[in-house]
Backbone bond lengths (Angstrom), bond angles and torsions (degrees), N, CA, C in turn:
res aa  C-N    CA-C-N  psi(-1)  N-CA   C-N-CA  omega(-1)  CA-C   N-CA-C  phi
1 M - - - 1.462 - - 1.520 109.22 -
2 E 1.318 116.26 135.34 1.465 120.00 179.05 1.516 111.15 -68.94
3 G 1.338 114.73 148.58 1.447 119.82 176.52 1.517 111.93 -73.02
4 K 1.311 115.27 164.00 1.457 121.48 179.57 1.517 109.48 -97.17
5 V 1.339 116.66 139.50 1.458 122.26 -177.98 1.521 109.52 -108.83
6 I 1.326 115.49 127.79 1.465 122.42 179.71 1.519 108.62 -119.79
7 A 1.319 117.72 121.52 1.463 122.00 175.47 1.522 109.43 -99.08
8 V 1.328 116.16 137.17 1.462 121.93 178.14 1.528 107.81 -121.39
9 W 1.334 117.14 118.98 1.461 120.24 178.57 1.524 109.12 -135.56
10 G 1.321 115.49 168.93 1.452 119.14 178.55 1.510 111.08 165.69
11 S 1.315 115.69 -172.03 1.457 120.81 -173.36 1.526 111.30 -73.24
12 P 1.331 116.97 151.68 1.464 120.03 175.10 1.535 110.65 -55.30
13 S 1.320 116.29 136.02 1.467 123.32 -178.64 1.523 112.49 65.83
14 G 1.328 116.32 16.65 1.458 120.06 179.43 1.508 114.34 -84.82
15 G 1.331 117.50 -9.31 1.459 120.69 178.11 1.509 114.73 95.44
16 K 1.342 117.88 15.83 1.462 119.30 -177.62 1.522 112.17 -66.25
17 T 1.335 117.97 -39.46 1.462 119.99 -179.68 1.523 110.78 -66.42
18 L 1.320 116.76 -46.20 1.457 120.40 177.50 1.528 110.41 -58.89
19 T 1.334 116.69 -44.96 1.460 120.82 179.63 1.525 110.54 -62.70
20 G 1.331 117.27 -42.63 1.455 120.69 179.28 1.514 112.17 -62.70
21 I 1.338 116.81 -39.29 1.469 120.55 179.02 1.528 110.41 -66.78
22 K 1.323 117.30 -48.33 1.460 120.45 -179.13 1.531 110.99 -62.25
23 L 1.319 116.38 -41.54 1.458 121.41 179.20 1.532 110.28 -63.28
24 S 1.336 116.91 -45.34 1.464 121.24 -179.15 1.521 111.39 -61.92
25 W 1.329 116.05 -42.77 1.456 120.27 -177.30 1.525 110.66 -67.03
26 K 1.335 117.55 -37.29 1.458 119.87 176.84 1.526 111.19 -65.46
27 L 1.321 117.39 -40.71 1.462 119.89 176.96 1.527 110.68 -62.44
28 A 1.328 116.63 -41.47 1.464 120.43 -179.79 1.525 111.53 -65.74
29 K 1.320 117.38 -34.90 1.464 120.60 179.48 1.524 112.16 -69.86
30 S 1.334 116.75 -14.68 1.471 120.53 175.03 1.523 111.34 -87.18
31 K 1.341 115.89 18.53 1.469 123.72 175.94 1.518 112.42 66.91
32 K 1.333 116.39 34.38 1.451 122.47 172.79 1.527 108.84 -110.52
33 N 1.328 116.10 147.31 1.459 119.53 175.42 1.524 109.11 -77.98
34 V 1.322 115.73 125.03 1.464 121.33 -174.35 1.519 109.55 -128.80
35 V 1.327 115.58 136.60 1.462 121.85 171.71 1.522 108.03 -120.65
36 L 1.311 115.99 127.16 1.460 122.31 175.28 1.519 108.17 -103.60
37 V 1.337 116.73 122.64 1.458 122.79 -179.89 1.520 108.20 -105.45
38 L 1.326 116.20 118.76 1.464 122.43 -178.18 1.523 108.26 -100.94
39 C 1.330 117.08 103.31 1.468 122.17 -168.76 1.531 114.44 -78.88
40 D 1.309 117.81 -18.07 1.470 120.03 -170.62 1.527 110.41 -65.06
41 N 1.349 116.22 111.16 1.467 120.88 177.73 1.533 111.15 -101.46
42 E 1.316 115.89 11.74 1.460 122.11 178.62 1.530 110.56 -105.61
43 T 1.332 115.55 -41.70 1.460 122.57 174.34 1.524 107.18 -129.40
44 P 1.343 118.40 90.01 1.478 120.57 -175.07 1.524 112.47 -55.67
45 M 1.347 114.81 136.60 1.450 120.96 -176.30 1.521 113.95 -101.49
46 V 1.325 118.72 -11.27 1.467 120.64 179.61 1.530 111.82 -54.08
47 P 1.347 119.97 -40.07 1.467 119.44 179.75 1.530 114.75 -60.93
48 L 1.336 118.14 -13.97 1.456 119.64 174.32 1.521 111.83 -67.57
49 L 1.344 115.76 -21.04 1.453 119.79 -170.92 1.524 114.18 -117.36
50 I 1.336 118.30 -23.06 1.457 120.74 179.85 1.520 109.38 -139.62
51 S 1.322 115.99 162.38 1.462 120.16 175.51 1.517 109.37 -77.64
52 P 1.321 118.54 154.20 1.467 121.54 -175.53 1.525 114.18 -57.56
53 A 1.335 117.53 -29.79 1.469 120.21 -174.85 1.524 113.33 -83.07
54 D 1.330 117.88 -3.92 1.458 120.19 -171.96 1.521 114.36 -81.55
55 T 1.328 119.67 -11.74 1.460 120.22 -177.08 1.524 111.35 -159.90
56 N 1.324 115.18 156.26 1.466 121.05 168.18 1.526 109.89 -127.30
57 S 1.338 116.41 18.88 1.463 122.04 -178.56 1.521 109.91 -91.64
58 S 1.321 116.97 111.65 1.454 121.67 -175.66 1.529 111.78 -111.68
59 L 1.312 115.89 139.45 1.457 121.22 173.30 1.528 110.65 -59.08
60 G 1.325 117.05 -37.09 1.462 120.64 178.86 1.508 112.15 -60.50
61 H 1.340 117.03 -43.21 1.466 121.02 177.63 1.516 110.88 -63.32
62 L 1.329 116.95 -42.28 1.462 121.05 -179.98 1.523 111.12 -60.55
63 L 1.326 117.70 -46.63 1.463 121.19 -178.32 1.526 112.32 -67.99
64 A 1.325 117.49 -22.79 1.468 121.49 -177.13 1.523 113.29 -90.82
65 L 1.326 118.55 -2.95 1.459 120.29 -179.79 1.529 110.85 -61.78
66 P 1.341 117.99 148.42 1.475 120.61 179.40 1.526 112.57 -59.37
67 T 1.328 116.12 -39.72 1.459 122.23 174.69 1.519 107.79 -133.01
68 L 1.325 115.74 162.33 1.455 120.17 -175.50 1.523 108.77 -129.46
69 T 1.326 116.46 124.67 1.454 121.53 179.35 1.523 109.95 -125.88
70 E 1.314 115.67 167.83 1.458 120.70 177.00 1.529 110.97 -60.91
71 V 1.338 116.31 -37.10 1.465 120.52 178.32 1.528 110.32 -63.02
72 D 1.334 116.59 -43.04 1.470 120.15 178.09 1.521 110.90 -57.65
73 V 1.323 115.63 -43.71 1.463 120.08 -178.50 1.525 110.55 -62.57
74 F 1.329 116.79 -47.83 1.464 119.88 -179.71 1.526 111.54 -62.04
75 Q 1.327 117.12 -37.08 1.460 120.49 -179.12 1.522 112.41 -67.61
76 H 1.318 117.25 -22.17 1.470 120.73 -179.89 1.525 113.12 -95.89
77 F 1.323 117.93 -5.93 1.457 119.55 175.71 1.531 109.84 -62.19
78 I 1.331 115.65 140.45 1.460 121.69 172.51 1.528 106.73 -108.45
79 P 1.339 118.31 104.36 1.471 119.55 -177.87 1.520 111.24 -73.17
80 L 1.330 115.69 132.44 1.461 120.73 177.16 1.533 111.06 -105.00
81 K 1.283 114.45 -51.36 1.464 122.24 178.13 1.528 106.94 -139.02
82 R 1.303 115.49 170.95 1.457 118.80 176.54 1.525 109.74 -57.95
83 S 1.304 116.56 126.91 1.470 125.97 178.90 1.525 113.81 73.43
84 F 1.342 118.28 8.87 1.463 120.34 179.88 1.522 109.32 -131.80
85 S 1.354 116.09 119.36 1.464 122.14 179.13 1.518 109.33 -130.58
86 I 1.337 115.82 161.19 1.456 120.46 177.40 1.521 110.46 -129.36
87 L 1.324 114.39 158.26 1.456 124.35 169.42 1.514 106.94 -130.15
88 G 1.321 117.26 136.36 1.459 118.69 178.98 1.510 111.85 -177.29
89 Y 1.310 114.88 179.67 1.463 121.64 178.29 1.522 109.67 -87.32
90 L 1.339 116.21 150.45 1.449 121.99 -172.06 1.528 111.49 -98.99
91 R 1.306 115.27 165.41 1.459 122.05 179.44 1.533 110.08 -53.73
92 G 1.314 116.59 131.07 1.460 121.51 178.23 1.513 114.63 90.37
93 E 1.343 118.08 -12.46 1.460 119.93 177.92 1.525 109.87 -83.44
94 N 1.346 115.38 159.51 1.458 120.39 177.03 1.519 109.21 -149.42
95 E 1.321 116.86 -176.19 1.463 121.20 -173.82 1.516 113.28 -65.21
96 N 1.333 118.25 -14.79 1.470 121.45 179.44 1.530 113.55 -101.79
97 T 1.315 117.46 2.82 1.462 120.39 -177.07 1.517 111.93 -69.89
98 Y 1.334 116.85 -34.19 1.465 121.70 -175.54 1.525 110.81 -121.80
99 A 1.328 114.97 160.44 1.459 120.50 177.99 1.528 110.57 -65.05
100 D 1.319 115.30 151.66 1.461 120.20 177.32 1.524 110.98 -64.73
101 Y 1.318 115.92 155.45 1.466 122.47 174.58 1.526 107.63 -134.81
102 G 1.325 116.91 164.44 1.453 120.67 -176.09 1.514 113.07 -110.10
103 P 1.325 117.45 178.07 1.466 121.78 -178.93 1.520 113.72 -58.41
104 E 1.332 117.42 -35.15 1.465 118.65 -178.74 1.518 111.25 -64.70
105 R 1.332 117.48 -37.49 1.460 119.82 177.28 1.534 110.45 -65.63
106 A 1.331 117.17 -40.80 1.467 120.68 178.27 1.529 110.44 -62.81
107 K 1.326 117.21 -42.71 1.468 120.37 178.41 1.526 110.86 -64.59
108 E 1.326 115.98 -38.75 1.457 121.04 178.22 1.526 110.31 -61.21
109 L 1.319 116.54 -44.87 1.457 119.96 179.41 1.527 111.24 -62.33
110 I 1.314 117.46 -47.12 1.466 120.37 -178.77 1.523 110.72 -62.50
111 H 1.324 117.54 -38.35 1.466 121.13 177.03 1.527 110.63 -60.87
112 L 1.331 117.44 -44.71 1.463 120.93 179.24 1.530 111.02 -66.44
113 L 1.320 116.86 -35.89 1.463 119.88 178.45 1.527 111.24 -67.03
114 R 1.320 117.44 -36.42 1.470 120.40 176.11 1.523 111.14 -57.03
115 D 1.341 116.09 -38.31 1.457 120.72 -179.35 1.522 112.26 -76.16
116 A 1.339 116.59 -19.02 1.459 120.36 -172.79 1.525 113.50 -95.70
117 A 1.321 118.62 -16.99 1.462 120.62 -172.74 1.518 111.10 -145.69
118 D 1.326 114.91 157.86 1.468 120.09 174.63 1.522 110.80 -72.29
119 Y 1.333 115.58 -37.79 1.456 120.84 179.84 1.523 109.48 -136.20
120 V 1.323 114.80 134.41 1.461 122.14 175.87 1.524 106.64 -118.50
121 V 1.318 117.25 114.29 1.465 122.26 179.61 1.527 107.65 -104.24
122 I 1.329 116.50 121.09 1.463 121.41 -176.77 1.521 109.11 -109.41
123 D 1.317 114.84 110.45 1.467 121.78 176.65 1.527 107.63 -83.39
124 C 1.317 116.19 105.07 1.466 121.78 -170.69 1.534 111.75 -76.92
125 S 1.321 114.66 151.96 1.465 120.74 169.61 1.521 109.00 -71.27
126 H 1.348 117.20 153.92 1.464 118.22 175.37 1.527 111.64 -77.80
127 H 1.356 116.79 -6.94 1.466 120.69 170.26 1.539 107.09 -87.70
128 L 1.303 115.97 83.83 1.455 120.57 -164.29 1.516 114.45 -60.94
129 L 1.317 118.06 -43.48 1.458 119.29 -173.31 1.523 113.11 -104.75
130 S 1.323 118.73 -21.60 1.465 119.53 177.07 1.529 111.68 -81.37
131 N 1.329 117.59 -22.88 1.456 121.16 171.92 1.527 106.80 -87.74
132 V 1.326 116.81 106.71 1.470 121.76 -168.57 1.520 111.80 -61.57
133 L 1.325 117.22 -43.57 1.463 119.39 -178.46 1.524 110.81 -63.47
134 T 1.324 116.91 -37.51 1.460 121.02 176.61 1.527 111.32 -63.34
135 A 1.316 116.98 -47.16 1.464 120.78 -178.64 1.519 111.18 -60.49
136 V 1.326 116.71 -43.12 1.459 120.60 -179.90 1.530 110.25 -68.47
137 A 1.322 117.31 -40.59 1.463 120.47 179.02 1.526 111.55 -59.51
138 L 1.328 116.89 -41.99 1.466 120.22 179.17 1.528 111.56 -65.11
139 E 1.304 116.03 -25.19 1.469 120.62 -179.55 1.526 112.49 -83.83
140 V 1.324 118.70 -39.88 1.463 120.84 -168.77 1.523 114.34 -106.45
141 S 1.323 119.21 -7.37 1.467 120.16 -176.12 1.523 111.83 -68.14
142 D 1.318 115.61 151.92 1.465 121.43 178.11 1.522 111.21 -75.39
143 T 1.322 116.53 -34.52 1.457 122.68 179.18 1.523 108.67 -135.04
144 V 1.332 116.49 135.59 1.463 120.87 176.71 1.529 108.57 -121.86
145 L 1.323 115.64 121.41 1.455 122.29 178.79 1.520 109.30 -103.59
146 R 1.322 116.38 127.39 1.467 122.85 -179.33 1.531 107.69 -106.55
147 V 1.334 116.87 109.09 1.465 122.57 -173.64 1.526 109.50 -102.08
148 V 1.324 116.14 121.86 1.465 121.10 -176.98 1.521 109.97 -138.18
149 N 1.320 115.89 163.90 1.458 122.87 173.41 1.516 110.45 -103.37
150 C 1.314 116.57 161.39 1.462 121.39 173.04 1.525 108.36 -83.04
151 G 1.330 115.30 74.58 1.456 119.53 -177.38 1.513 111.56 -158.77
152 L 1.324 115.73 164.15 1.451 121.32 -175.89 1.530 112.23 -64.74
153 K 1.331 117.94 -37.05 1.463 120.23 -178.48 1.522 111.36 -61.21
154 S 1.318 116.81 -44.77 1.464 119.87 177.59 1.519 110.68 -63.45
155 L 1.323 116.65 -43.28 1.457 120.85 -179.66 1.524 111.30 -59.54
156 L 1.335 116.92 -47.05 1.458 120.63 -178.66 1.528 111.53 -65.09
157 Y 1.331 116.37 -38.55 1.468 119.69 179.19 1.529 110.85 -64.92
158 I 1.317 117.14 -48.19 1.468 120.27 -179.49 1.525 110.70 -61.35
159 E 1.314 116.88 -41.74 1.465 119.99 179.01 1.524 111.07 -62.74
160 S 1.334 117.38 -36.23 1.468 120.09 -178.62 1.520 112.00 -74.24
161 Q 1.328 118.00 -28.10 1.469 121.67 -177.71 1.528 113.30 -90.97
162 R 1.335 116.02 -22.73 1.465 119.79 -175.26 1.530 113.25 -56.16
163 P 1.333 120.42 -42.07 1.475 118.74 -179.62 1.529 113.44 -58.68
164 Y 1.337 117.62 -35.26 1.459 120.14 178.70 1.525 111.61 -67.32
165 L 1.327 115.34 -32.13 1.462 119.82 -171.76 1.527 113.28 -94.31
166 Q 1.340 117.04 6.86 1.457 119.78 179.50 1.524 112.74 -78.20
167 E 1.339 117.51 -12.25 1.457 119.26 176.63 1.525 109.50 -60.07
168 T 1.325 115.47 143.06 1.462 121.31 -174.40 1.515 112.92 -54.29
169 R 1.333 117.30 -34.49 1.463 120.84 -174.64 1.522 112.71 -64.20
170 F 1.323 118.47 -19.20 1.462 120.58 -178.52 1.533 113.24 -92.10
171 H 1.324 119.00 -12.50 1.473 122.45 176.54 1.531 111.15 49.45
172 Y 1.309 115.17 48.61 1.467 120.84 -173.82 1.528 112.10 -56.44
173 E 1.328 116.59 -36.54 1.459 120.13 -176.01 1.527 112.16 -68.33
174 N 1.333 117.84 -16.79 1.461 121.07 -179.81 1.530 113.05 -94.38
175 Q 1.318 116.79 -3.43 1.454 118.79 -179.52 1.533 110.15 -69.21
176 I 1.320 114.93 150.99 1.461 121.52 -173.14 1.529 109.65 -105.47
177 N 1.320 116.21 126.32 1.461 121.73 -178.06 1.526 111.74 -84.31
178 I 1.317 115.01 135.54 1.461 121.52 170.72 1.525 108.06 -126.98
179 L 1.328 116.98 119.68 1.463 121.77 172.95 1.527 107.36 -88.78
180 N 1.314 116.05 118.31 1.456 121.74 -171.97 1.541 110.72 -109.12
181 R 1.316 115.57 153.80 1.467 122.61 178.63 1.528 111.55 56.62
182 V 1.300 117.06 42.86 1.465 121.83 -177.36 1.527 109.59 -81.52
183 T 1.327 116.29 129.36 1.460 121.85 176.76 1.529 109.32 -100.13
184 P 1.333 117.70 158.55 1.475 120.13 -178.47 1.522 113.56 -57.99
185 S 1.322 118.47 -26.86 1.466 121.01 -175.58 1.529 113.56 -83.77
186 Q 1.328 118.43 -8.45 1.462 120.37 -174.94 1.524 111.84 -84.69
187 D 1.314 115.95 145.87 1.461 123.54 -177.43 1.525 109.45 -85.44
188 V 1.318 115.96 89.63 1.461 121.63 -174.97 1.524 111.68 -63.58
189 D 1.339 117.41 -41.98 1.472 120.83 -176.76 1.520 111.41 -58.74
190 T 1.318 116.40 -43.37 1.468 119.92 -179.74 1.520 110.88 -61.02
191 Y 1.319 117.07 -45.65 1.457 119.99 -177.39 1.524 112.49 -72.67
192 Q 1.321 117.45 -30.77 1.464 119.08 173.90 1.525 109.87 -60.20
193 N 1.310 116.71 -44.00 1.461 120.40 179.22 1.523 111.57 -65.70
194 V 1.325 116.65 -41.18 1.461 120.95 -179.33 1.520 111.20 -63.27
195 F 1.331 116.51 -40.05 1.456 120.15 -175.90 1.523 113.64 -90.31
196 G 1.315 118.38 3.42 1.456 119.00 172.00 1.502 116.28 113.96
197 G 1.325 119.02 26.82 1.458 119.94 175.44 1.514 112.71 105.21
198 K 1.326 116.18 -153.36 1.463 122.40 -174.38 1.524 112.17 -50.63
199 A 1.335 115.56 138.69 1.460 121.16 177.02 1.518 109.15 -138.19
200 Y 1.311 115.28 146.52 1.455 120.48 169.66 1.531 108.31 -79.84
201 I 1.328 115.54 149.93 1.466 120.84 -173.93 1.528 109.85 -114.35
202 L 1.334 115.84 129.69 1.456 121.70 170.02 1.526 107.60 -118.70
203 P 1.327 117.75 119.82 1.479 120.64 -173.64 1.527 112.37 -73.53
204 Y 1.321 114.56 157.76 1.463 121.44 175.42 1.522 109.61 -70.72
205 L 1.344 115.92 131.32 1.460 121.78 177.30 1.523 109.38 -132.43
206 P 1.335 119.13 114.17 1.466 119.94 174.92 1.524 111.59 -55.86
207 E 1.334 117.40 -31.18 1.467 121.56 -179.30 1.525 111.65 -61.22
208 L 1.326 116.95 -34.92 1.464 120.13 179.14 1.523 111.32 -65.94
209 E 1.314 116.81 -38.23 1.456 120.00 177.62 1.523 110.62 -63.29
210 A 1.327 116.14 -40.11 1.464 119.91 178.40 1.522 110.50 -65.21
211 Q 1.328 117.66 -42.33 1.463 120.91 177.76 1.522 110.90 -61.52
212 Y 1.322 116.47 -42.51 1.467 121.66 179.61 1.528 110.44 -61.39
213 N 1.301 116.54 -47.85 1.463 120.73 -176.20 1.526 113.20 -70.57
214 E 1.332 115.70 -22.83 1.464 120.22 -176.91 1.526 112.73 -108.88
215 S 1.337 117.76 12.47 1.473 123.20 178.74 1.527 111.60 55.02
216 R 1.351 115.58 48.57 1.470 120.88 -179.83 1.520 111.21 -123.50
217 L 1.329 117.42 35.03 1.461 120.35 -169.78 1.528 114.38 -74.34
218 L 1.318 117.95 -8.84 1.464 119.64 175.37 1.531 111.96 -92.12
219 E 1.326 116.51 2.92 1.465 120.35 174.67 1.530 109.55 -83.62
220 P 1.333 117.64 150.14 1.472 119.69 177.84 1.524 111.34 -71.11
221 V 1.314 116.08 157.51 1.459 120.86 171.53 1.519 108.30 -91.82
222 T 1.319 116.89 153.22 1.459 120.70 -171.06 1.526 111.31 -123.57
223 G 1.321 114.60 173.50 1.458 121.01 175.79 1.524 112.93 78.66
224 R 1.329 115.16 178.88 1.464 120.83 -178.28 1.518 111.46 -62.73
225 D 1.340 117.39 -44.12 1.463 120.22 179.50 1.528 110.99 -66.69
226 G 1.341 116.15 -34.95 1.456 119.35 176.53 1.517 111.95 -63.37
227 K 1.328 117.33 -39.56 1.466 121.09 177.39 1.526 110.93 -64.03
228 K 1.340 115.93 -38.57 1.464 119.24 178.26 1.521 110.40 -65.88
229 Y 1.327 116.87 -42.83 1.473 120.76 177.57 1.523 109.99 -59.11
230 D 1.330 116.82 -48.80 1.459 120.93 -179.93 1.520 111.80 -59.93
231 S 1.329 115.76 -43.12 1.465 119.99 -179.33 1.524 111.05 -62.63
232 N 1.335 117.00 -43.65 1.457 120.70 -179.66 1.527 111.15 -67.26
233 L 1.341 116.44 -38.70 1.465 119.39 177.81 1.520 110.63 -65.76
234 N 1.321 117.61 -39.80 1.468 120.76 176.51 1.525 111.38 -61.57
235 T 1.326 116.43 -38.14 1.469 120.19 177.96 1.526 110.92 -64.16
236 I 1.327 117.14 -43.29 1.461 120.91 177.33 1.527 110.64 -58.70
237 I 1.322 116.12 -46.05 1.470 120.46 -179.28 1.528 110.05 -63.02
238 R 1.315 116.16 -46.91 1.471 120.26 -176.25 1.527 111.28 -65.29
239 E 1.318 117.53 -43.85 1.470 120.15 -171.95 1.515 113.94 -86.16
240 T 1.327 118.56 -22.87 1.479 119.75 -175.19 1.520 114.34 -115.34
241 I 1.332 117.57 -14.73 1.468 119.32 -173.72 1.524 111.75 -123.31
242 T 1.328 117.49 -66.14 1.463 118.77 -171.90 1.523 113.44 -73.08
243 S 1.327 117.68 -30.40 1.465 119.43 -178.02 1.525 111.86 -68.38
244 A 1.345 116.52 -22.60 1.460 120.64 -177.20 1.510 112.67 -97.52
245 K 1.327 117.09 2.86 1.462 119.56 -177.33 1.517 110.84 -78.55
């Protein structure tokens, strides 16, 4: 059976990468094989999860190969924990480090990843259409999660990107809203309506910021608020990802 592909996109600084990492790790802890693809070739995200000396396997190198095989894909996986691997750009790399690739190569990679894992989580670049892998992921993924904050910056970003995503191939109306970093004082109902209706809620946790800044994102969150975050994330996984597999 082919694996399920989940794309995670949203506004810059909206928490989509953090959400994608936490979601991927929870899926992996359920004894499923999970690959997290970190698309950002402008600000590489692999260093959030491993030290620079731990790998020389780059997503950019993989996409630039003359041909692409299942063996190539496995050789570029960066294993983090049992059943959890990542693909991404490395410290010091940027969008000009590797040769350009086209949509067919991106589709080829996603097809091979479906065969390699139960779940493929693609953390999209905020450059939705100029980052080819991101554009293809938004088109072909089984589930698309839209991660935003209750703030003007997220609102303006979503409004600016919505016209591009109205094409039928992106199934914009089926994307799932997640309001991230929500504080008790914020008006959730208003922002749910602004962003397109019902949204799942992930509360603001100072602990998550500390984990992000200290490259500890595979550690659990603690305390009462941490339990609420975990519970809400489990609900998102159950209702939007695993129940449809």
